C-alpha positions as CSV (number, residue, x, y, z in Angstrom):
1,M,64.1,190.3,123.8
2,I,61.6,188.1,125.5
3,A,59.6,185.7,123.4
4,D,55.9,186.0,123.6
5,F,54.4,182.7,124.4
6,D,50.8,181.7,124.4
7,F,50.3,178.9,126.9
8,D,47.4,176.5,127.0
9,F,46.8,175.5,130.5
10,K,43.8,173.4,129.8
11,V,44.0,169.6,130.8
12,K,44.6,167.5,127.8
13,R,42.8,164.1,127.8
14,K,45.9,162.3,126.4
15,H,47.9,163.6,129.5
16,C,45.4,162.2,132.0
17,L,45.2,158.7,132.7
18,S,42.2,157.9,135.0
19,M,43.3,156.7,138.4
20,T,41.9,153.2,137.8
21,G,43.8,152.9,134.3
22,K,47.0,154.2,135.8
23,N,46.8,151.8,138.7
24,K,46.2,148.9,136.2
25,L,49.5,149.5,134.3
26,P,51.8,147.1,136.5
27,D,49.1,144.4,136.5
28,V,48.8,144.5,132.6
29,F,52.1,145.2,131.3
30,A,55.7,144.3,131.9
31,Q,58.9,145.5,130.3
32,H,62.4,144.0,130.6
33,P,65.4,144.3,128.3
34,Q,65.9,140.3,128.3
35,V,62.2,139.8,127.4
36,M,61.3,140.1,123.7
37,S,64.1,142.6,123.4
38,G,62.7,145.1,125.9
39,A,59.2,145.3,124.1
40,L,56.3,146.2,126.2
41,V,54.5,142.8,126.9
42,F,51.6,141.6,128.7
43,K,52.7,140.6,132.2
44,G,53.5,137.0,132.6
45,T,53.7,136.5,128.9
46,R,56.0,137.2,125.9
47,I,53.0,138.6,124.0
48,P,53.8,142.2,122.9
49,A,51.2,144.6,123.6
50,Q,51.7,146.1,120.1
51,T,50.6,142.7,118.8
52,F,47.1,143.0,120.5
53,F,46.8,146.9,119.4
54,D,47.6,145.9,115.8
55,H,45.0,143.1,116.0
56,L,42.5,145.6,117.0
57,D,43.5,148.1,114.4
58,R,43.0,145.3,111.7
59,G,39.4,144.7,112.9
60,G,40.2,141.6,115.2
61,T,38.2,140.8,118.5
62,L,39.2,140.3,121.9
63,E,37.7,136.9,121.8
64,Q,39.9,135.9,118.8
65,F,43.0,137.2,120.5
66,L,42.2,135.2,123.6
67,E,41.6,132.1,121.4
68,W,45.0,132.6,119.5
69,Y,47.3,133.7,122.4
70,D,47.7,131.5,125.7
71,G,48.7,133.2,128.9
72,V,47.1,136.6,128.4
73,T,43.8,137.1,130.4
74,R,40.5,138.9,129.3
75,A,40.9,141.3,132.3
76,Q,44.4,142.2,130.9
77,L,43.1,142.7,127.5
78,E,40.1,145.0,128.8
79,A,42.4,147.1,131.0
80,A,44.8,147.4,127.9
81,Q,41.8,148.7,125.8
82,E,40.8,151.1,128.6
83,I,44.4,152.4,129.0
84,R,44.7,152.8,125.2
85,L,41.4,154.9,124.8
86,A,42.5,157.0,127.9
87,T,45.9,157.8,126.4
88,A,44.6,158.4,122.8
89,A,45.2,161.5,121.3
């Protein structure tokens, strides 16, 4: 007996990263097993991306994060926000 499937072929926003966002991934994030136990970090730093996202979730600002964490750039944080919004469910 063949199962009856209902396929939804509509493009889902969370599955589509704008080309500008997709192209920014290598400039924003890095991941290596020997850096922060393989956590996704901001490129050129040991600052986990999750730290930034948790900061935003708790009402923190981009300016505060820049003040508290050396090495990460405003451009990286803005790109991370763009990528996060583009991939949000």
